[in-house]
C-alpha positions in Angstrom: 96.1 105.8 122.5 95.1 108.2 119.7 91.8 107.2 118.1 92.8 106.0 114.6 89.5 107.1 113.1 90.1 110.6 114.4 93.6 110.5 113.1 92.2 109.5 109.6 89.8 112.5 109.7 92.6 115.1 110.2 95.6 113.4 108.6 96.5 112.8 104.9 95.7 109.2 104.3 96.7 107.6 101.0 96.8 104.2 99.4 98.8 103.4 96.2 97.0 100.5 94.7 93.4 99.5 94.0 92.2 97.5 91.0 88.7 98.7 91.4 88.2 99.9 87.8 88.4 96.5 86.2 85.3 95.4 88.0 83.0 97.8 86.1 81.3 98.9 89.4 80.1 102.4 89.7 82.5 103.9 92.1 80.5 107.0 92.7 77.9 105.0 94.7 78.3 102.9 97.8 78.3 99.2 97.2 78.2 96.0 99.3 80.6 94.4 96.8 84.4 94.8 96.5 86.7 96.8 98.6 86.6 100.4 97.3 84.2 103.1 96.2 84.1 106.8 96.7 81.7 106.8 99.7 83.7 104.2 101.5 86.9 106.0 100.8 85.3 109.1 102.4 84.2 107.1 105.4 87.8 105.7 105.8 89.3 109.2 105.7 91.3 108.5 102.6 92.5 111.7 100.8 94.4 110.0 97.9 93.6 106.7 96.2 95.6 105.3 93.3 93.6 103.4 90.7 95.5 101.0 88.5 94.5 99.9 84.9 94.6 96.2 84.5 94.6 94.9 80.9 95.9 91.3 81.1 95.2 88.4 83.5 96.8 85.4 85.1 99.6 83.8 82.9 98.2 80.3 83.1 94.6 81.2 82.4 94.8 84.0 79.8 91.2 84.7 80.4 91.1 88.5 80.8 88.8 88.9 77.7 86.4 86.5 79.4 86.7 88.4 82.6 85.8 91.6 80.8 82.8 89.9 79.1 81.7 88.6 82.5 81.9 92.1 84.0 80.0 93.5 81.1 82.7 95.7 79.6 81.4 97.2 76.3 82.5 95.3 73.2 84.7 98.1 71.9 86.6 98.2 75.2 87.5 94.5 74.8 89.3 94.8 71.4 92.8 94.9 72.9 94.9 96.0 75.8 95.2 99.6 74.7 91.4 99.8 74.3 91.0 98.3 77.8 93.3 100.9 79.3 91.6 103.9 77.7 88.1 102.6 78.7 89.1 102.3 82.3 90.5 105.9 82.2 87.2 107.1 80.8 85.3 105.1 83.5 87.2 106.9 86.3 86.6 110.3 84.6 82.9 109.4 84.5 82.8 108.3 88.1 84.6 111.5 89.2 82.0 113.7 87.3 79.2 111.7 88.9 80.6 112.2 92.4 79.4 115.8 92.4 82.8 117.2 93.2 83.7 114.7 95.9 86.5 113.1 93.9 88.7 114.5 91.2 91.7 113.3 89.2 95.0 114.7 90.5 97.3 115.0 87.5 99.4 117.9 88.9 100.8 118.8 92.3 98.6 121.9 92.3 95.5 119.8 91.7 96.5 117.5 94.6 96.7 120.5 97.0 93.6 122.1 95.6 91.6 118.9 96.1 92.9 118.6 99.7 92.0 122.3 100.5 88.5 121.7 99.1 87.9 118.5 101.0 88.0 116.4 97.8 89.5 113.0 97.4 92.3 112.8 94.9 92.4 110.0 92.4 95.7 109.1 90.8 96.0 106.8 87.8 98.6 104.0 87.3 99.0 101.2 84.8 99.7 97.6 85.8 101.9 96.4 82.9 103.2 98.3 80.0 101.9 95.7 77.6 98.9 98.1 77.5 101.0 100.2 75.1 100.8 97.3 72.5 104.4 97.9 71.5 104.3 101.6 71.0 106.6 103.6 73.3 105.1 106.9 72.0 101.9 106.0 73.8 103.6 106.8 77.2 103.1 110.4 76.3 99.5 109.8 75.4 98.9 108.1 78.8 100.6 111.0 80.5 98.3 113.4 78.7 95.3 111.4 80.0 96.4 111.7 83.6 98.4 108.4 84.1 101.1 109.1 86.6 102.9 105.8 87.1 103.3 102.5 85.3 104.8 99.1 85.9 106.6 97.4 82.9 105.3 93.9 83.7 102.4 92.3 85.6 101.6 88.6 86.2 103.5 87.2 83.2 106.5 88.0 81.0 105.7 90.4 78.2 107.5 92.1 75.3 109.2 94.5 77.7 110.7 92.2 80.3 110.2 89.6 83.1 107.6 89.1 85.7 108.2 88.0 89.3 105.4 85.4 89.0 106.7 81.8 89.7 107.9 79.9 86.7 108.5 83.0 84.5 112.3 82.4 84.2 113.7 85.7 85.6 114.0 87.5 82.3 115.7 90.9 81.9 114.4 94.0 80.1 114.1 93.7 76.4 115.1 96.4 73.9 111.5 97.5 73.9 111.5 97.6 77.7 114.5 99.9 77.7 112.8 102.0 75.1 109.7 102.4 77.2 111.7 103.0 80.4 113.7 105.7 78.6 110.5 107.4 77.5 109.0 107.3 81.0 112.2 108.8 82.4 112.2 111.5 79.7 108.6 112.5 80.7 109.1 112.0 84.4 106.6 109.2 84.8 107.6 107.0 87.8 108.1 103.3 87.1 106.3 100.9 89.4 108.6 98.0 90.1 105.8 95.8 91.5 105.8 92.4 89.7 109.2 92.9 88.1 111.5 89.9 87.9 114.8 90.3 89.8 116.7 90.9 86.5 114.2 93.4 85.2 114.1 95.1 88.6 117.9 95.3 88.6 118.0 97.0 85.2 115.2 99.4 86.2 117.2 100.4 89.3 120.4 100.9 87.2 118.7 103.4 84.9 120.3 106.7 85.6 117.2 108.9 85.5 114.2 106.6 86.1 112.0 107.4 89.1 111.4 104.0 90.8 108.6 103.3 93.3 106.6 100.3 94.3 102.8 100.6 94.6 102.2 97.3 96.4 104.6 94.7 97.9 105.8 93.1 101.1 109.3 92.8 102.6 110.7 89.5 101.6 112.7 89.2 104.9 109.3 89.0 106.7 107.9 86.2 104.5 105.5 86.0 101.7 107.9 84.7 99.1 108.3 85.6 95.5 106.0 88.6 95.4 108.0 90.7 97.9 111.1 92.9 97.6 114.5 92.1 99.1 116.2 94.5 101.6 118.7 95.5 98.9 115.9 96.5 96.5 114.1 98.4 99.3 117.2 100.3 100.1 117.9 101.2 96.5 114.4 102.4 95.9 114.7 104.7 99.0 118.1 105.9 97.8 116.5 107.0 94.6 113.8 109.0 96.4 111.1 106.3 95.9 108.3 105.2 98.2 107.1 101.6 98.7 103.5 100.7 99.5 103.2 97.7 101.9 100.5 95.3 100.6 97.6 94.1 102.7 97.1 90.8 100.9 97.6 88.2 103.6 99.0 85.6 101.1 102.0 87.9 100.8 102.3 88.8 104.4 102.9 85.4 106.0 100.0 86.1 108.4 96.4 87.1 108.5 96.1 90.1 110.8 96.7 93.9 110.7 99.7 93.2 112.9 101.3 91.2 110.0 100.9 94.3 107.8 102.7 96.3 110.6 105.4 93.7 110.8 106.3 94.3 107.2 106.0 98.1 107.7 108.3 98.1 110.6 110.9 96.0 108.7 110.7 98.3 105.7 111.1 101.4 108.0 114.2 99.8 109.5 115.7 99.2 106.1 114.5 102.3 104.2 113.8 104.9 106.8 110.5 106.3 107.8 110.2 108.6 104.8 110.0 105.8 102.2 107.3 103.5 103.6 103.5 103.8 103.0 100.4 101.8 102.2 99.8 99.8 99.0 96.8 97.7 99.8 96.0 95.9 96.5 92.3 96.5 97.2 90.0 94.8 94.7 92.9 92.8 93.4 91.3 89.4 94.1 93.3 89.0 97.3 92.3 88.2 101.0 92.6 91.1 103.4 93.6 91.0 107.1 91.1 89.5 109.5 88.5 92.1 110.4 89.1 94.3 107.3 86.2 93.7 104.9 87.0 96.7 102.7 88.7 100.1 102.8 86.6 101.2 105.7 88.7 98.8 107.8 91.8 100.8 107.1 91.9 102.3 110.6 92.6 98.7 111.8 96.1 99.0 110.4 96.6 102.5 111.7 95.5 101.2 115.2 98.1 98.4 114.9 100.8 101.0 114.1 99.8 103.2 117.0 99.7 100.1 119.2 103.5 99.6 118.6 104.2 103.0 120.3 105.4 104.5 117.1 105.7 108.3 117.2 102.6 109.9 115.9 104.6 111.8 113.2 106.0 108.5 111.9 102.5 107.0 111.7 101.3 110.1 109.8 104.1 109.6 107.3 103.3 105.9 106.7 99.5 106.3 106.4 99.8 109.0 103.8 102.3 111.9 104.0 105.0 109.9 102.3 102.8 109.4 99.2 101.8 113.0 99.4 105.4 114.1 99.2 106.2 111.6 96.5 103.4 112.6 94.2 103.9 116.3 94.9 107.4 115.8 93.5 106.3 113.7 90.5 102.8 114.6 89.3 104.1 117.4 87.1 106.8 115.3 85.4 110.2 116.6 84.5 110.8 120.1 83.4 111.0 120.3 79.6 
């Protein structure tokens, strides 16, 4: 069997979801805490890592301001959700500068390829929940100008835009404001992350004629894991729209605790969507348990080894571990032609 670590060294490896920025941990230096930092990404052979901006917490706790205080966010960054988003963007920019050229933001397709040619890791920004806009659809363009390249409309609770998939949220549809933001995202060409969308909100997103749907982190509902995961119908519709789905590593949503359980969801998604639409969406640093033996991102080759162990063609494995995200972002980082 091919050595997965050797494959990671030479192949394009990508992950679409890490919540590392909210922990206020200097990502430019190696840490024993958390799942992701730049040195550990390098060790794992990752060429592209998406970092998401989290601005609101669990629906039944409402304690994100307390979390930010605990993690020693500056006072000005805790004023509101918009301030929280901008501060996390600034933090990533600072970490990239401190990396000495090892990591750079990829906000265009050209920058992505330049980073790859130079041996740099590409960082791509996303937003987890458009409540970060604080009711202003015009801020979509401002986020785009700051390098954000995808956004979900909801997160762990219903908001002014629409419904969350979190249990007990009532399966709400998109609101008028949700449609307004979705229209603005479609106009610019910012992909919409359907992770955490309620079934009715998801349906309305997928019915939008020009939206670019993708999913940064989910499982396949047919393989277990319950409310958090996408149905086969939703998976097919995302693939039909040119989207890619990142399979989550959080064991609570896999119905099992091993890398083979990740692969079980991957294989089902490939059967439903085709091999060009399935990839990784770990949910690193998202307060979730990882598969047995995977302490952090350096354990990513465990999943690749499990894929290779299923006698998948090497080219299919290369697509799943990164090439599918590379193609998707190459097509979307520049937005729509104006």
